[in-house]
C-alpha positions in Angstrom: -65.8 2.7 -19.7 -64.9 6.3 -20.4 -62.1 5.0 -22.7 -64.4 3.4 -25.2 -66.3 6.6 -25.7 -63.1 8.8 -25.7 -61.6 6.4 -28.3 -64.7 6.6 -30.5 -65.3 2.9 -30.3 -68.6 1.7 -32.0 -69.5 -0.6 -29.2 -68.7 -1.7 -25.7 -69.9 -4.5 -23.4 -69.7 -6.5 -20.2 -68.2 -9.9 -19.4 -69.1 -12.2 -16.5 -65.9 -14.0 -15.6 -64.3 -16.1 -12.9 -62.2 -14.1 -10.4 -58.6 -15.3 -10.1 -55.6 -13.7 -8.4 -54.3 -12.2 -11.7 -56.0 -9.0 -13.2 -58.6 -9.9 -15.8 -57.4 -13.4 -16.3 -60.2 -15.6 -15.3 -62.4 -17.7 -17.6 -65.5 -16.0 -19.2 -69.0 -17.3 -18.7 -70.9 -14.8 -20.7 -70.5 -11.6 -22.8 -72.9 -9.0 -24.1 -72.2 -5.9 -26.2 -74.0 -2.7 -26.8 -73.5 -0.1 -29.5 -72.2 3.4 -28.6 -74.1 6.2 -30.3 -72.1 9.0 -31.9 -73.4 11.6 -29.4 -73.9 9.4 -26.3 -72.1 10.4 -23.1 -70.3 8.1 -20.7 -72.9 8.4 -18.0 -75.6 7.0 -20.4 -73.4 4.2 -21.7 -72.3 3.2 -18.1 -75.9 3.2 -16.8 -76.9 0.8 -19.7 -73.9 -1.4 -19.0 -74.9 -1.7 -15.4 -78.3 -3.0 -16.3 -76.9 -5.2 -19.0 -74.3 -6.6 -16.6 -76.8 -7.2 -13.8 -79.2 -9.1 -16.2 -76.3 -11.2 -17.6 -75.0 -12.0 -14.0 -78.4 -13.4 -13.1 -78.4 -15.7 -16.1 -74.8 -16.9 -15.3 -75.7 -17.5 -11.7 -78.7 -19.6 -12.8 -76.5 -21.5 -15.2 -73.9 -22.2 -12.5 -76.6 -23.4 -10.1 -78.1 -25.7 -12.8 -74.6 -27.0 -13.8 -74.9 -25.8 -17.4 -72.4 -22.9 -17.2 -69.7 -23.1 -19.8 -66.4 -21.3 -19.0 -64.3 -20.1 -22.0 -60.6 -19.1 -21.5 -59.7 -15.5 -22.3 -57.4 -14.8 -25.3 -54.6 -12.8 -23.7 -53.6 -11.4 -27.1 -57.0 -9.5 -27.2 -56.7 -7.9 -23.8 -56.0 -4.2 -23.4 -55.3 -2.0 -20.4 -57.4 1.1 -19.8 -55.4 3.6 -17.7 -57.1 5.7 -15.0 -58.6 8.9 -16.2 -57.2 12.1 -14.6 -58.4 15.7 -14.6 -55.5 16.7 -16.7 -56.9 14.7 -19.6 -59.8 17.1 -19.8 -57.7 19.9 -21.4 -58.7 20.1 -25.0 -56.0 19.8 -27.6 -57.5 21.8 -30.5 -55.1 20.4 -33.0 -56.9 17.0 -32.8 -59.7 16.3 -35.4 -63.1 17.6 -34.5 -64.5 14.1 -34.0 -61.7 13.2 -31.5 -62.4 16.4 -29.5 -66.2 15.6 -29.6 -65.5 12.1 -28.3 -63.4 13.5 -25.5 -66.2 15.9 -24.5 -68.8 13.1 -24.3 -66.3 10.5 -22.9 -65.3 12.8 -20.0 -68.9 13.7 -19.1 -69.9 13.8 -16.3 -66.4 13.7 -14.9 -63.8 15.1 -15.1 -65.1 17.1 -18.1 -63.3 18.5 -21.2 -62.3 22.1 -20.8 -60.3 24.9 -22.4 -59.4 28.5 -21.4 -61.0 31.5 -23.0 -59.7 34.9 -22.1 -57.8 33.4 -19.2 -60.8 31.7 -17.6 -61.5 27.9 -17.5 -64.5 27.0 -19.6 -65.9 23.4 -19.3 -67.4 22.1 -22.6 -70.4 20.1 -21.6 -71.9 19.3 -25.0 -70.7 19.5 -28.6 -71.2 18.2 -32.0 -69.0 17.9 -35.1 -69.9 20.6 -37.7 -69.9 19.6 -41.3 -68.4 22.8 -42.7 -64.6 22.9 -43.0 -62.5 25.5 -41.3 -59.6 27.4 -42.8 -58.4 29.0 -39.6 -55.7 27.8 -37.1 -56.9 25.2 -34.6 -58.5 26.8 -31.4 -59.7 29.8 -33.4 -63.4 30.7 -32.8 -65.0 31.0 -36.2 -68.5 32.0 -35.1 -70.3 32.7 -31.8 -73.5 34.2 -33.0 -75.8 31.3 -33.9 -76.4 29.8 -30.4 -73.2 27.8 -30.6 -69.5 28.5 -30.5 -67.8 27.1 -33.7 -64.1 26.4 -33.3 -61.5 25.4 -35.8 -59.8 22.1 -35.1 -57.0 20.0 -36.5 -57.1 18.9 -40.2 -59.4 21.8 -41.1 -62.3 20.6 -39.0 -64.9 22.5 -37.0 -66.4 21.7 -33.6 -69.7 23.3 -32.5 -70.0 23.8 -28.8 -73.6 23.6 -27.6 -73.4 23.8 -23.8 -70.7 25.2 -21.4 -70.0 25.7 -17.8 -67.9 28.7 -16.7 -65.7 27.9 -13.7 -67.7 28.1 -10.5 -71.0 28.6 -12.3 -73.9 26.4 -13.5 -74.0 24.7 -16.9 -75.8 26.7 -19.5 -76.5 26.6 -23.2 -74.2 28.6 -25.3 -76.9 31.2 -26.2 -77.2 32.1 -22.5 -73.5 32.1 -22.0 -72.9 34.5 -25.0 -75.6 36.9 -23.6 -73.2 37.7 -20.8 -69.9 36.9 -22.5 -69.9 38.1 -26.2 -67.1 36.6 -28.2 -65.6 38.1 -31.4 -64.6 35.7 -34.3 -60.9 35.3 -34.3 -60.6 34.9 -30.6 -58.7 31.8 -29.6 -59.0 29.2 -26.9 -55.8 28.7 -25.0 -54.2 26.2 -22.6 -54.2 28.7 -19.7 
């Protein structure tokens, strides 16, 4: 599920299918989709999919018991493989577009989290949003850290606003609270270590 959010997909869904020895190869009994909001995190989407899947499964079980279930073969040309997510994928590549970084932040929440390094310390980015103003600085450059958010230059002249962070070994906090104990000067850059 994380992959749909990370990839910025507009929707996701569940399928009730027959189990066969091959991976994702059985016939489909029912499908349902759900839109993915631009700021929704993976945990919210996954929770909704669990409810959607449970409801759909009950309908299919009733149809199977009544003999009215219709099985549709899968179109193998439409299948894709979603690789396992690793902690290493959380390291933010600031050369990506702001929306791609934002999607990674929300797609890797609540695990393994998107992160970067600031002054040699790992900083988890819990919440973000895409800022509308363009940036003329190099990617990873902090443009502003005075308005209750940290604004960072991204690839293609974009700007990401960080709203909530979690310093390594500490609790999550809004950026205003973080900045009260960790002032940041504009021009400081995030790093990969």
